[in-house]
C-alpha positions in Angstrom: 25.3 -4.4 27.2 26.9 -4.5 30.6 26.9 -1.9 33.4 30.2 -0.3 32.3 28.9 0.2 28.8 25.7 1.6 30.0 27.5 4.2 32.1 29.7 5.1 29.2 26.7 5.4 26.9 25.0 7.8 29.3 28.2 9.8 29.8 28.7 10.3 26.1 25.0 11.3 25.6 25.4 13.7 28.5 28.7 15.2 27.1 27.1 15.6 23.7 23.9 17.3 25.0 24.2 18.4 28.7 20.8 20.0 28.9 18.4 18.3 26.6 14.7 19.1 26.6 11.5 18.4 24.7 11.1 19.8 21.2 7.5 20.7 22.0 7.0 24.4 22.6 5.4 25.2 26.0 5.5 27.8 28.7 3.4 26.2 31.4 2.6 22.7 32.7 -0.8 23.0 31.0 0.6 23.9 27.6 3.0 20.9 27.9 0.1 18.6 28.8 -2.0 19.6 25.9 1.0 19.5 23.5 1.9 16.0 24.5 -1.7 14.9 24.3 -1.8 16.3 20.7 1.6 14.7 19.8 0.3 11.1 19.9 1.0 9.6 16.4 2.0 13.1 15.2 5.3 14.9 14.9 6.5 17.6 17.3 6.9 19.9 14.4 3.2 19.6 13.4 2.1 20.1 17.0 4.3 23.2 17.4 2.9 24.7 14.2 -0.6 24.3 15.6 0.1 25.4 19.2 2.2 28.4 18.2 -1.1 29.8 16.8 -3.4 28.3 19.4 -1.6 29.3 22.7 -1.5 33.0 22.1 -5.3 32.9 21.8 -6.1 30.2 24.4 -3.6 28.6 26.8 -5.7 27.8 29.9 -8.4 25.2 30.4 -11.2 27.8 30.5 -9.9 29.6 27.4 -9.8 26.4 25.4 -13.3 25.5 26.5 -14.5 28.9 25.4 -13.2 28.2 21.9 -15.6 25.3 21.7 -15.1 22.1 19.7 -15.2 23.6 16.2 -13.0 26.5 17.3 -10.4 24.2 18.7 -10.5 22.0 15.7 -9.8 25.0 13.4 -6.4 25.3 15.2 -5.4 21.7 15.3 -6.9 20.3 12.1 -3.4 19.8 10.6 -2.5 17.3 13.3 -3.3 13.6 12.9 -6.5 12.3 14.6 -7.4 15.9 15.4 -11.2 15.1 15.8 -10.6 12.7 18.7 -7.9 14.8 20.2 -10.1 17.9 20.2 -12.8 16.0 22.1 -10.3 14.7 24.6 -8.6 18.0 25.0 -11.9 19.7 26.0 -12.9 16.9 28.3 -9.5 17.2 29.9 -9.9 20.9 30.3 -13.3 20.4 32.0 -11.9 17.8 34.4 -9.0 20.1 35.3 -11.4 22.9 36.2 -13.9 20.6 38.0 -11.4 18.5 39.9 -8.1 20.4 40.1 -8.9 24.1 40.2 -7.8 24.5 36.7 -4.2 23.3 37.5 -2.3 20.3 36.2 -2.1 17.8 39.0 1.3 16.5 40.1 -0.1 13.0 40.5 0.2 10.1 38.1 -3.2 8.6 38.8 -4.9 12.0 38.5 -3.1 12.6 35.2 -3.9 9.2 33.8 -7.5 9.8 34.6 -7.7 12.6 32.1 -9.1 11.7 28.6 -6.3 11.0 26.1 -3.6 10.9 28.8 -1.8 7.6 29.3 1.3 6.6 31.3 3.8 8.1 28.8 2.1 11.5 28.7 1.8 11.5 32.5 5.5 10.6 32.8 6.5 13.4 30.4 4.5 16.0 32.3 5.8 14.9 35.7 9.4 14.8 34.5 9.6 17.8 32.1 7.1 20.2 33.7 7.7 19.4 37.3 11.2 17.9 37.4 10.1 14.6 38.9 12.5 11.6 38.9 10.2 9.5 41.1 6.5 9.0 41.1 4.1 9.4 44.0 5.1 6.0 45.4 8.8 6.9 45.3 9.6 4.8 42.3 11.8 5.9 39.5 10.2 6.2 36.1 10.9 7.2 32.5 8.5 8.0 29.7 8.9 5.5 26.9 7.6 6.1 23.4 8.3 4.3 20.1 11.7 6.0 19.7 12.8 5.0 23.2 11.4 1.5 22.8 13.5 1.1 19.7 16.7 2.6 21.0 16.6 0.8 24.3 16.0 -2.6 22.6 18.3 -2.1 19.6 21.3 -0.9 21.5 20.8 -3.5 24.2 20.5 -0.9 27.0 17.2 -2.4 28.2 15.1 -4.9 26.4 11.3 -5.3 26.7 8.5 -6.5 24.4 6.2 -3.8 25.7 6.8 -0.2 26.6 6.0 -1.0 30.2 8.5 -3.8 30.3 11.1 -1.6 28.6 10.5 1.2 31.1 11.0 -1.2 34.0 14.3 -2.5 32.6 15.5 1.0 31.8 14.9 2.0 35.4 16.6 -1.2 36.6 19.7 -0.6 34.6 20.1 3.2 35.0 22.5 4.4 37.7 20.7 6.4 40.4 22.2 9.7 39.4 19.9 12.7 39.1 21.5 13.9 35.9 21.0 10.6 34.2 17.4 10.0 35.2 16.3 13.5 34.6 17.7 13.7 31.1 17.5 10.1 29.9 14.1 10.4 28.3 15.2 13.3 26.2 18.6 11.8 25.3 17.0 8.5 24.0 14.1 10.1 22.2 16.4 12.6 20.4 18.9 9.8 19.6 16.0 7.7 18.1 14.6 10.7 16.2 17.8 11.8 14.5 20.4 9.0 14.7 19.0 5.6 15.6 16.1 6.0 13.2 13.7 3.2 12.5 14.4 2.1 8.9 18.1 2.7 8.5 20.0 3.8 11.6 22.9 6.2 11.0 25.4 4.0 12.8 28.4 5.6 11.1 27.7 9.0 12.7 26.5 7.5 16.1 28.5 8.5 19.2 27.7 5.2 20.9 28.1 2.8 17.9 31.0 0.9 19.5 28.9 0.3 22.7 25.7 -0.8 20.9 24.7 -4.4 20.5 22.9 -3.9 17.2 24.4 -6.4 14.7 23.3 -4.9 11.4 25.2 -1.7 11.6 25.2 0.7 8.7 28.1 2.8 7.4 26.2 6.1 7.1 
């Protein structure tokens, strides 16, 4: 995929969905942080079902700590890996109180130091909760998950064997326009979730099919 096709791909995704956002329900940076932490190897739908009941009861670090481990598990037990996630969530809450005054830090290193929080989660929080396009070092970034890894490689937009390599190549090939960088994560993840799905992509209903490098296109 060349530069012109990439720009056209981004333009079509923008025109189709000018203001995309995460499908996780949240009303604060803390709620988003916990939701993304819980969403690892789980669907946004399952996380929302749990947090829609949890957050009205406890949506601050101290409130979650006050629930205790068993109390938190009772709300998130329908989410995959809930035992480990419950432990990490409470440890994260304690660190936020001890180190950051109960607030979510706007710093990648500080975010990644939290239990259960990796680069992808940190990137999502910085981008979606705080509107960041660049990290603390002034470098552009994008959160890459399995959907984005698949879409970027399958379409030819940016190839990489690892999510880190794919992120670097997405950044390299994306025009330095705020609207593109701010929304690209959501465009790609939604495209991968509903159109460019893993087993059988819906190429026939894809708005960027003619731009895509994927050879085994389907008619659906």
